All heavy atoms as a GROMACS GRO file, in nm:
protein
  518
    1MET      N    1  10.865   8.660   9.601
    1MET     CA    2  10.903   8.694   9.737
    1MET      C    3  10.793   8.783   9.797
    1MET      O    4  10.747   8.876   9.732
    1MET     CB    5  11.038   8.768   9.735
    1MET     CG    6  11.088   8.805   9.872
    1MET     SD    7  11.245   8.897   9.875
    1MET     CE    8  11.360   8.784   9.805
    2LYS      N    9  10.752   8.753   9.919
    2LYS     CA   10  10.652   8.835   9.988
    2LYS      C   11  10.711   8.971  10.021
    2LYS      O   12  10.833   8.984  10.040
    2LYS     CB   13  10.608   8.768  10.117
    2LYS     CG   14  10.529   8.642  10.098
    2LYS     CD   15  10.487   8.588  10.233
    2LYS     CE   16  10.410   8.459  10.217
    2LYS     NZ   17  10.367   8.408  10.349
    3ILE      N   18  10.624   9.072  10.029
    3ILE     CA   19  10.673   9.206  10.057
    3ILE      C   20  10.743   9.212  10.193
    3ILE      O   21  10.842   9.284  10.209
    3ILE     CB   22  10.563   9.313  10.044
    3ILE    CG1   23  10.626   9.451  10.050
    3ILE    CG2   24  10.456   9.293  10.150
    3ILE    CD1   25  10.554   9.559   9.982
    4GLU      N   26  10.693   9.136  10.289
    4GLU     CA   27  10.758   9.134  10.421
    4GLU      C   28  10.901   9.082  10.411
    4GLU      O   29  10.992   9.138  10.475
    4GLU     CB   30  10.678   9.047  10.520
    4GLU     CG   31  10.540   9.100  10.552
    4GLU     CD   32  10.433   9.062  10.450
    4GLU    OE1   33  10.462   8.986  10.355
    4GLU    OE2   34  10.320   9.109  10.466
    5ASP      N   35  10.921   8.981  10.329
    5ASP     CA   36  11.056   8.927  10.308
    5ASP      C   37  11.144   9.028  10.235
    5ASP      O   38  11.262   9.043  10.266
    5ASP     CB   39  11.050   8.797  10.229
    5ASP     CG   40  10.979   8.686  10.304
    5ASP    OD1   41  10.979   8.687  10.429
    5ASP    OD2   42  10.922   8.597  10.237
    6SER      N   43  11.085   9.097  10.139
    6SER     CA   44  11.159   9.199  10.065
    6SER      C   45  11.203   9.312  10.156
    6SER      O   46  11.318   9.358  10.150
    6SER     CB   47  11.074   9.254   9.951
    6SER     OG   48  11.045   9.155   9.857
    7LEU      N   49  11.112   9.357  10.242
    7LEU     CA   50  11.146   9.465  10.334
    7LEU      C   51  11.252   9.421  10.435
    7LEU      O   52  11.343   9.498  10.468
    7LEU     CB   53  11.021   9.515  10.406
    7LEU     CG   54  10.918   9.585  10.317
    7LEU    CD1   55  10.792   9.616  10.395
    7LEU    CD2   56  10.977   9.712  10.257
    8ARG      N   57  11.243   9.297  10.478
    8ARG     CA   58  11.344   9.243  10.569
    8ARG      C   59  11.481   9.241  10.501
    8ARG      O   60  11.582   9.279  10.559
    8ARG     CB   61  11.303   9.103  10.613
    8ARG     CG   62  11.374   9.051  10.735
    8ARG     CD   63  11.316   8.919  10.788
    8ARG     NE   64  11.173   8.931  10.820
    8ARG     CZ   65  11.074   8.869  10.752
    8ARG    NH1   66  11.101   8.790  10.650
    8ARG    NH2   67  10.948   8.883  10.787
    9ARG      N   68  11.482   9.197  10.375
    9ARG     CA   69  11.608   9.192  10.300
    9ARG      C   70  11.664   9.332  10.278
    9ARG      O   71  11.785   9.354  10.289
    9ARG     CB   72  11.588   9.119  10.167
    9ARG     CG   73  11.713   9.110  10.083
    9ARG     CD   74  11.824   9.032  10.152
    9ARG     NE   75  11.946   9.033  10.071
    9ARG     CZ   76  12.068   9.037  10.120
    9ARG    NH1   77  12.088   9.036  10.251
    9ARG    NH2   78  12.172   9.040  10.040
   10LEU      N   79  11.577   9.428  10.250
   10LEU     CA   80  11.623   9.566  10.233
   10LEU      C   81  11.689   9.617  10.361
   10LEU      O   82  11.792   9.684  10.355
   10LEU     CB   83  11.506   9.657  10.196
   10LEU     CG   84  11.470   9.665  10.049
   10LEU    CD1   85  11.347   9.753  10.030
   10LEU    CD2   86  11.584   9.717   9.964
   11LYS      N   87  11.631   9.586  10.475
   11LYS     CA   88  11.691   9.628  10.601
   11LYS      C   89  11.828   9.565  10.619
   11LYS      O   90  11.924   9.631  10.663
   11LYS     CB   91  11.600   9.593  10.719
   11LYS     CG   92  11.657   9.642  10.851
   11LYS     CD   93  11.567   9.613  10.966
   11LYS     CE   94  11.623   9.657  11.100
   11LYS     NZ   95  11.762   9.686  11.114
   12GLU      N   96  11.840   9.438  10.585
   12GLU     CA   97  11.970   9.371  10.594
   12GLU      C   98  12.074   9.440  10.505
   12GLU      O   99  12.189   9.458  10.545
   12GLU     CB  100  11.958   9.224  10.553
   12GLU     CG  101  11.879   9.138  10.648
   12GLU     CD  102  11.850   9.000  10.593
   12GLU    OE1  103  11.888   8.970  10.477
   12GLU    OE2  104  11.789   8.919  10.666
   13ILE      N  105  12.031   9.476  10.385
   13ILE     CA  106  12.122   9.543  10.291
   13ILE      C  107  12.165   9.678  10.345
   13ILE      O  108  12.284   9.713  10.342
   13ILE     CB  109  12.055   9.555  10.152
   13ILE    CG1  110  12.044   9.416  10.088
   13ILE    CG2  111  12.133   9.651  10.062
   13ILE    CD1  112  11.959   9.412   9.962
   14VAL      N  113  12.069   9.755  10.394
   14VAL     CA  114  12.102   9.887  10.450
   14VAL      C  115  12.198   9.873  10.567
   14VAL      O  116  12.298   9.947  10.577
   14VAL     CB  117  11.974   9.963  10.492
   14VAL    CG1  118  12.007  10.087  10.574
   14VAL    CG2  119  11.892  10.000  10.369
   15ASP      N  120  12.171   9.778  10.655
   15ASP     CA  121  12.261   9.756  10.769
   15ASP      C  122  12.401   9.718  10.722
   15ASP      O  123  12.501   9.768  10.776
   15ASP     CB  124  12.206   9.647  10.861
   15ASP     CG  125  12.081   9.690  10.935
   15ASP    OD1  126  12.052   9.812  10.941
   15ASP    OD2  127  12.010   9.601  10.988
   16ALA      N  128  12.410   9.632  10.623
   16ALA     CA  129  12.541   9.591  10.571
   16ALA      C  130  12.614   9.708  10.507
   16ALA      O  131  12.734   9.727  10.528
   16ALA     CB  132  12.524   9.477  10.469
   17LEU      N  133  12.541   9.789  10.431
   17LEU     CA  134  12.604   9.905  10.366
   17LEU      C  135  12.650  10.008  10.469
   17LEU      O  136  12.751  10.075  10.448
   17LEU     CB  137  12.508   9.969  10.266
   17LEU     CG  138  12.481   9.888  10.140
   17LEU    CD1  139  12.369   9.951  10.058
   17LEU    CD2  140  12.606   9.875  10.055
   18ASN      N  141  12.578  10.020  10.578
   18ASN     CA  142  12.616  10.114  10.683
   18ASN      C  143  12.732  10.065  10.768
   18ASN      O  144  12.795  10.143  10.839
   18ASN     CB  145  12.497  10.145  10.773
   18ASN     CG  146  12.397  10.237  10.708
   18ASN    OD1  147  12.433  10.320  10.625
   18ASN    ND2  148  12.272  10.224  10.745
   19SER      N  149  12.764   9.937  10.759
   19SER     CA  150  12.868   9.879  10.844
   19SER      C  151  13.009   9.921  10.803
   19SER      O  152  13.100   9.913  10.883
   19SER     CB  153  12.858   9.727  10.844
   19SER     OG  154  12.907   9.675  10.721
   20SER      N  155  13.027   9.960  10.681
   20SER     CA  156  13.157  10.000  10.624
   20SER      C  157  13.261   9.889  10.629
   20SER      O  158  13.381   9.915  10.624
   20SER     CB  159  13.211  10.127  10.691
   20SER     OG  160  13.254  10.103  10.823
   21GLU      N  161  13.216   9.765  10.640
   21GLU     CA  162  13.308   9.652  10.640
   21GLU      C  163  13.316   9.585  10.503
   21GLU      O  164  13.382   9.484  10.486
   21GLU     CB  165  13.264   9.549  10.744
   21GLU     CG  166  13.270   9.601  10.886
   21GLU     CD  167  13.218   9.502  10.988
   21GLU    OE1  168  13.194   9.385  10.952
   21GLU    OE2  169  13.200   9.542  11.102
   22LEU      N  170  13.246   9.642  10.405
   22LEU     CA  171  13.238   9.582  10.272
   22LEU      C  172  13.336   9.647  10.177
   22LEU      O  173  13.368   9.766  10.189
   22LEU     CB  174  13.097   9.598  10.216
   22LEU     CG  175  12.982   9.541  10.298
   22LEU    CD1  176  12.850   9.583  10.238
   22LEU    CD2  177  12.992   9.390  10.305
   23SER      N  178  13.378   9.569  10.080
   23SER     CA  179  13.459   9.626   9.973
   23SER      C  180  13.367   9.707   9.881
   23SER      O  181  13.244   9.697   9.890
   23SER     CB  182  13.527   9.515   9.893
   23SER     OG  183  13.430   9.442   9.819
   24LEU      N  184  13.425   9.782   9.794
   24LEU     CA  185  13.347   9.861   9.700
   24LEU      C  186  13.263   9.769   9.611
   24LEU      O  187  13.144   9.795   9.588
   24LEU     CB  188  13.438   9.948   9.614
   24LEU     CG  189  13.369  10.035   9.508
   24LEU    CD1  190  13.265  10.127   9.573
   24LEU    CD2  191  13.471  10.115   9.430
   25ASP      N  192  13.322   9.659   9.564
   25ASP     CA  193  13.248   9.565   9.480
   25ASP      C  194  13.129   9.505   9.554
   25ASP      O  195  13.020   9.495   9.500
   25ASP     CB  196  13.339   9.452   9.430
   25ASP     CG  197  13.433   9.497   9.320
   25ASP    OD1  198  13.403   9.598   9.253
   25ASP    OD2  199  13.535   9.430   9.299
   26GLU      N  200  13.150   9.465   9.679
   26GLU     CA  201  13.040   9.409   9.758
   26GLU      C  202  12.931   9.513   9.780
   26GLU      O  203  12.812   9.482   9.770
   26GLU     CB  204  13.092   9.359   9.893
   26GLU     CG  205  13.183   9.238   9.884
   26GLU     CD  206  13.250   9.206  10.017
   26GLU    OE1  207  13.292   9.301  10.089
   26GLU    OE2  208  13.262   9.087  10.049
   27SER      N  209  12.973   9.635   9.808
   27SER     CA  210  12.877   9.744   9.829
   27SER      C  211  12.794   9.769   9.704
   27SER      O  212  12.672   9.788   9.712
   27SER     CB  213  12.950   9.872   9.869
   27SER     OG  214  13.012   9.858   9.994
   28LEU      N  215  12.859   9.769   9.590
   28LEU     CA  216  12.788   9.792   9.464
   28LEU      C  217  12.688   9.681   9.435
   28LEU      O  218  12.576   9.707   9.391
   28LEU     CB  219  12.886   9.807   9.348
   28LEU     CG  220  12.965   9.937   9.345
   28LEU    CD1  221  13.073   9.932   9.238
   28LEU    CD2  222  12.872  10.056   9.322
   29LYS      N  223  12.727   9.558   9.462
   29LYS     CA  224  12.636   9.445   9.440
   29LYS      C  225  12.514   9.455   9.531
   29LYS      O  226  12.401   9.433   9.487
   29LYS     CB  227  12.708   9.312   9.464
   29LYS     CG  228  12.804   9.276   9.353
   29LYS     CD  229  12.879   9.147   9.384
   29LYS     CE  230  12.983   9.120   9.276
   29LYS     NZ  231  13.064   9.002   9.307
   30LEU      N  232  12.538   9.489   9.658
   30LEU     CA  233  12.425   9.503   9.750
   30LEU      C  234  12.337   9.622   9.712
   30LEU      O  235  12.214   9.614   9.722
   30LEU     CB  236  12.476   9.520   9.894
   30LEU     CG  237  12.524   9.395   9.962
   30LEU    CD1  238  12.577   9.426  10.102
   30LEU    CD2  239  12.412   9.291   9.971
   31PHE      N  240  12.399   9.731   9.670
   31PHE     CA  241  12.322   9.848   9.628
   31PHE      C  242  12.233   9.813   9.509
   31PHE      O  243  12.116   9.851   9.504
   31PHE     CB  244  12.415   9.964   9.593
   31PHE     CG  245  12.341  10.088   9.555
   31PHE    CD1  246  12.285  10.170   9.652
   31PHE    CD2  247  12.326  10.122   9.422
   31PHE    CE1  248  12.215  10.284   9.617
   31PHE    CE2  249  12.256  10.236   9.385
   31PHE     CZ  250  12.201  10.318   9.482
   32GLU      N  251  12.288   9.739   9.415
   32GLU     CA  252  12.210   9.697   9.298
   32GLU      C  253  12.094   9.606   9.340
   32GLU      O  254  11.980   9.625   9.296
   32GLU     CB  255  12.299   9.624   9.198
   32GLU     CG  256  12.227   9.581   9.072
   32GLU     CD  257  12.318   9.514   8.971
   32GLU    OE1  258  12.433   9.476   9.006
   32GLU    OE2  259  12.273   9.497   8.856
   33GLU      N  260  12.121   9.511   9.427
   33GLU     CA  261  12.016   9.422   9.476
   33GLU      C  262  11.908   9.502   9.548
   33GLU      O  263  11.788   9.483   9.527
   33GLU     CB  264  12.074   9.317   9.569
   33GLU     CG  265  11.970   9.221   9.625
   33GLU     CD  266  12.023   9.124   9.729
   33GLU    OE1  267  12.146   9.121   9.754
   33GLU    OE2  268  11.941   9.051   9.786
   34GLY      N  269  11.950   9.594   9.634
   34GLY     CA  270  11.856   9.678   9.707
   34GLY      C  271  11.770   9.764   9.616
   34GLY      O  272  11.651   9.781   9.640
   35SER      N  273  11.831   9.816   9.510
   35SER     CA  274  11.756   9.897   9.414
   35SER      C  275  11.648   9.815   9.345
   35SER      O  276  11.535   9.862   9.326
   35SER     CB  277  11.850   9.957   9.309
   35SER     OG  278  11.939  10.047   9.370
   36LYS      N  279  11.680   9.693   9.309
   36LYS     CA  280  11.583   9.606   9.244
   36LYS      C  281  11.468   9.570   9.339
   36LYS      O  282  11.351   9.574   9.301
   36LYS     CB  283  11.650   9.478   9.194
   36LYS     CG  284  11.739   9.501   9.074
   36LYS     CD  285  11.810   9.373   9.032
   36LYS     CE  286  11.905   9.398   8.916
   36LYS     NZ  287  11.979   9.277   8.878
   37ILE      N  288  11.503   9.537   9.463
   37ILE     CA  289  11.401   9.502   9.562
   37ILE      C  290  11.313   9.624   9.590
   37ILE      O  291  11.191   9.612   9.600
   37ILE     CB  292  11.465   9.449   9.691
   37ILE    CG1  293  11.534   9.315   9.665
   37ILE    CG2  294  11.361   9.436   9.802
   37ILE    CD1  295  11.618   9.264   9.782
   38SER      N  296  11.374   9.740   9.599
   38SER     CA  297  11.299   9.862   9.623
   38SER      C  298  11.198   9.888   9.511
   38SER      O  299  11.082   9.925   9.537
   38SER     CB  300  11.396   9.981   9.636
   38SER     OG  301  11.326  10.100   9.652
   39ALA      N  302  11.239   9.868   9.388
   39ALA     CA  303  11.150   9.886   9.274
   39ALA      C  304  11.035   9.786   9.279
   39ALA      O  305  10.919   9.820   9.250
   39ALA     CB  306  11.227   9.874   9.143
   40GLN      N  307  11.065   9.662   9.316
   40GLN     CA  308  10.960   9.560   9.328
   40GLN      C  309  10.860   9.597   9.438
   40GLN      O  310  10.739   9.581   9.420
   40GLN     CB  311  11.022   9.424   9.358
   40GLN     CG  312  11.101   9.366   9.244
   40GLN     CD  313  11.185   9.245   9.285
   40GLN    OE1  314  11.197   9.214   9.403
   40GLN    NE2  315  11.244   9.178   9.186
   41CYS      N  316  10.909   9.646   9.550
   41CYS     CA  317  10.821   9.687   9.659
   41CYS      C  318  10.733   9.804   9.616
   41CYS      O  319  10.614   9.808   9.647
   41CYS     CB  320  10.902   9.727   9.782
   41CYS     SG  321  10.978   9.588   9.868
   42TYR      N  322  10.792   9.898   9.544
   42TYR     CA  323  10.715  10.013   9.495
   42TYR      C  324  10.602   9.965   9.404
   42TYR      O  325  10.488  10.009   9.418
   42TYR     CB  326  10.806  10.110   9.421
   42TYR     CG  327  10.731  10.228   9.363
   42TYR    CD1  328  10.699  10.336   9.443
   42TYR    CD2  329  10.692  10.228   9.230
   42TYR    CE1  330  10.628  10.444   9.391
   42TYR    CE2  331  10.621  10.336   9.178
   42TYR     CZ  332  10.590  10.442   9.259
   42TYR     OH  333  10.520  10.548   9.206
   43ASP      N  334  10.633   9.875   9.312
   43ASP     CA  335  10.530   9.821   9.222
   43ASP      C  336  10.421   9.749   9.300
   43ASP      O  337  10.302   9.767   9.272
   43ASP     CB  338  10.592   9.725   9.120
   43ASP     CG  339  10.677   9.794   9.016
   43ASP    OD1  340  10.663   9.918   8.999
   43ASP    OD2  341  10.758   9.725   8.951
   44TYR      N  342  10.460   9.670   9.397
   44TYR     CA  343  10.363   9.597   9.479
   44TYR      C  344  10.270   9.694   9.552
   44TYR      O  345  10.148   9.677   9.552
   44TYR     CB  346  10.436   9.508   9.579
   44TYR     CG  347  10.343   9.434   9.671
   44TYR    CD1  348  10.290   9.311   9.634
   44TYR    CD2  349  10.307   9.487   9.794
   44TYR    CE1  350  10.202   9.243   9.717
   44TYR    CE2  351  10.220   9.420   9.879
   44TYR     CZ  352  10.168   9.298   9.839
   44TYR     OH  353  10.081   9.232   9.923
   45LEU      N  354  10.329   9.796   9.613
   45LEU     CA  355  10.249   9.893   9.688
   45LEU      C  356  10.160   9.976   9.596
   45LEU      O  357  10.047  10.010   9.632
   45LEU     CB  358  10.339   9.983   9.772
   45LEU     CG  359  10.412   9.914   9.886
   45LEU    CD1  360  10.512  10.007   9.952
   45LEU    CD2  361  10.312   9.861   9.988
   46LYS      N  362  10.208  10.007   9.478
   46LYS     CA  363  10.127  10.082   9.381
   46LYS      C  364  10.005   9.999   9.340
   46LYS      O  365   9.894  10.050   9.331
   46LYS     CB  366  10.213  10.117   9.259
   46LYS     CG  367  10.158  10.224   9.174
   46LYS     CD  368  10.163  10.356   9.249
   46LYS     CE  369  10.117  10.467   9.160
   46LYS     NZ  370  10.078  10.584   9.236
   47LYS      N  371  10.026   9.870   9.315
   47LYS     CA  372   9.915   9.781   9.279
   47LYS      C  373   9.817   9.768   9.396
   47LYS      O  374   9.696   9.764   9.375
   47LYS     CB  375   9.968   9.644   9.237
   47LYS     CG  376  10.037   9.645   9.103
   47LYS     CD  377  10.096   9.510   9.070
   47LYS     CE  378  10.176   9.517   8.940
   47LYS     NZ  379  10.247   9.393   8.913
   48ALA      N  380   9.869   9.760   9.517
   48ALA     CA  381   9.782   9.750   9.634
   48ALA      C  382   9.699   9.878   9.648
   48ALA      O  383   9.579   9.871   9.678
   48ALA     CB  384   9.866   9.727   9.760
   49GLU      N  385   9.761   9.991   9.624
   49GLU     CA  386   9.689  10.119   9.630
   49GLU      C  387   9.577  10.123   9.525
   49GLU      O  388   9.465  10.165   9.554
   49GLU     CB  389   9.785  10.235   9.606
   49GLU     CG  390   9.719  10.371   9.610
   49GLU     CD  391   9.817  10.484   9.580
   49GLU    OE1  392   9.910  10.463   9.497
   49GLU    OE2  393   9.800  10.590   9.638
   50GLN      N  394   9.606  10.076   9.404
   50GLN     CA  395   9.505  10.072   9.298
   50GLN      C  396   9.390   9.980   9.337
   50GLN      O  397   9.273  10.011   9.314
   50GLN     CB  398   9.567  10.025   9.167
   50GLN     CG  399   9.661  10.125   9.105
   50GLN     CD  400   9.739  10.068   8.988
   50GLN    OE1  401   9.743   9.947   8.966
   50GLN    NE2  402   9.804  10.156   8.912
   51ARG      N  403   9.423   9.869   9.398
   51ARG     CA  404   9.319   9.773   9.440
   51ARG      C  405   9.230   9.834   9.548
   51ARG      O  406   9.107   9.819   9.543
   51ARG     CB  407   9.384   9.646   9.490
   51ARG     CG  408   9.285   9.537   9.518
   51ARG     CD  409   9.351   9.403   9.531
   51ARG     NE  410   9.251   9.304   9.564
   51ARG     CZ  411   9.268   9.206   9.649
   51ARG    NH1  412   9.385   9.191   9.707
   51ARG    NH2  413   9.172   9.121   9.675
   52VAL      N  414   9.290   9.903   9.644
   52VAL     CA  415   9.212   9.968   9.749
   52VAL      C  416   9.121  10.074   9.688
   52VAL      O  417   9.004  10.085   9.726
   52VAL     CB  418   9.305  10.030   9.856
   52VAL    CG1  419   9.228  10.124   9.949
   52VAL    CG2  420   9.376   9.921   9.935
   53THR      N  421   9.172  10.148   9.592
   53THR     CA  422   9.090  10.250   9.525
   53THR      C  423   8.972  10.185   9.454
   53THR      O  424   8.859  10.234   9.462
   53THR     CB  425   9.176  10.330   9.425
   53THR    OG1  426   9.282  10.394   9.497
   53THR    CG2  427   9.094  10.434   9.351
   54GLU      N  428   8.997  10.075   9.384
   54GLU     CA  429   8.888  10.004   9.315
   54GLU      C  430   8.783   9.954   9.414
   54GLU      O  431   8.663   9.968   9.390
   54GLU     CB  432   8.944   9.886   9.235
   54GLU     CG  433   9.025   9.925   9.114
   54GLU     CD  434   9.096   9.807   9.050
   54GLU    OE1  435   9.072   9.691   9.092
   54GLU    OE2  436   9.177   9.830   8.959
   55ILE      N  437   8.828   9.897   9.523
   55ILE     CA  438   8.735   9.846   9.624
   55ILE      C  439   8.653   9.961   9.682
   55ILE      O  440   8.530   9.951   9.694
   55ILE     CB  441   8.811   9.771   9.735
   55ILE    CG1  442   8.872   9.643   9.679
   55ILE    CG2  443   8.719   9.742   9.853
   55ILE    CD1  444   8.972   9.576   9.772
   56THR      N  445   8.720  10.070   9.714
   56THR     CA  446   8.652  10.187   9.770
   56THR      C  447   8.551  10.243   9.671
   56THR      O  448   8.438  10.278   9.708
   56THR     CB  449   8.755  10.295   9.809
   56THR    OG1  450   8.850  10.238   9.898
   56THR    CG2  451   8.687  10.412   9.877
   57ASP      N  452   8.588  10.251   9.545
   57ASP     CA  453   8.498  10.302   9.442
   57ASP      C  454   8.376  10.210   9.428
   57ASP      O  455   8.264  10.258   9.411
   57ASP     CB  456   8.569  10.316   9.307
   57ASP     CG  457   8.667  10.431   9.305
   57ASP    OD1  458   8.663  10.515   9.398
   57ASP    OD2  459   8.750  10.436   9.213
   58ASN      N  460   8.398  10.080   9.434
   58ASN     CA  461   8.287   9.984   9.426
   58ASN      C  462   8.194   9.998   9.544
   58ASN      O  463   8.071   9.986   9.529
   58ASN     CB  464   8.339   9.841   9.415
   58ASN     CG  465   8.399   9.811   9.281
   58ASN    OD1  466   8.369   9.878   9.181
   58ASN    ND2  467   8.486   9.713   9.274
   59VAL      N  468   8.247  10.021   9.661
   59VAL     CA  469   8.164  10.039   9.779
   59VAL      C  470   8.081  10.166   9.766
   59VAL      O  471   7.962  10.167   9.797
   59VAL     CB  472   8.249  10.042   9.908
   59VAL    CG1  473   8.168  10.086  10.029
   59VAL    CG2  474   8.313   9.906   9.932
   60LYS      N  475   8.142  10.272   9.716
   60LYS     CA  476   8.068  10.398   9.696
   60LYS      C  477   7.955  10.378   9.597
   60LYS      O  478   7.845  10.427   9.616
   60LYS     CB  479   8.163  10.508   9.646
   60LYS     CG  480   8.258  10.559   9.751
   60LYS     CD  481   8.349  10.663   9.691
   60LYS     CE  482   8.456  10.705   9.791
   60LYS     NZ  483   8.553  10.797   9.731
   61THR      N  484   7.982  10.304   9.490
   61THR     CA  485   7.880  10.276   9.388
   61THR      C  486   7.768  10.194   9.449
   61THR      O  487   7.650  10.216   9.421
   61THR     CB  488   7.942  10.201   9.269
   61THR    OG1  489   8.049  10.280   9.215
   61THR    CG2  490   7.840  10.177   9.161
   62PHE      N  491   7.801  10.099   9.531
   62PHE     CA  492   7.704  10.012   9.595
   62PHE      C  493   7.612  10.091   9.689
   62PHE      O  494   7.494  10.065   9.698
   62PHE     CB  495   7.775   9.900   9.672
   62PHE     CG  496   7.683   9.802   9.736
   62PHE    CD1  497   7.610   9.711   9.659
   62PHE    CD2  498   7.668   9.799   9.873
   62PHE    CE1  499   7.525   9.620   9.719
   62PHE    CE2  500   7.582   9.708   9.933
   62PHE     CZ  501   7.511   9.619   9.856
   63ASP      N  502   7.670  10.189   9.759
   63ASP     CA  503   7.593  10.269   9.854
   63ASP      C  504   7.497  10.365   9.787
   63ASP      O  505   7.401  10.409   9.848
   63ASP     CB  506   7.687  10.348   9.945
   63ASP     CG  507   7.758  10.260  10.047
   63ASP    OD1  508   7.709  10.147  10.072
   63ASP    OD2  509   7.859  10.302  10.103
   64GLU      N  510   7.519  10.399   9.664
   64GLU     CA  511   7.436  10.499   9.596
   64GLU      C  512   7.308  10.443   9.545
   64GLU      O  513   7.253  10.357   9.528
   64GLU     CB  514   7.513  10.560   9.478
   64GLU     CG  515   7.630  10.641   9.528
   64GLU     CD  516   7.716  10.693   9.414
   64GLU    OE1  517   7.696  10.657   9.296
   64GLU    OE2  518   7.804  10.772   9.442
   0.00000   0.00000   0.00000
């Protein structure tokens, strides 16, 4: 799943949880799904940050 899709799904989950129209079981399932998606997004962003750092370091090395 693309990060944009993941973030869109997270927003849907947050909106649904804020609606208070869900049962406790439904809320727990959505919370669990949201937690997993959140962890995936964190990992994706961490890897992107590492990649940017590597690119920046390579550019600095190239300039020297």
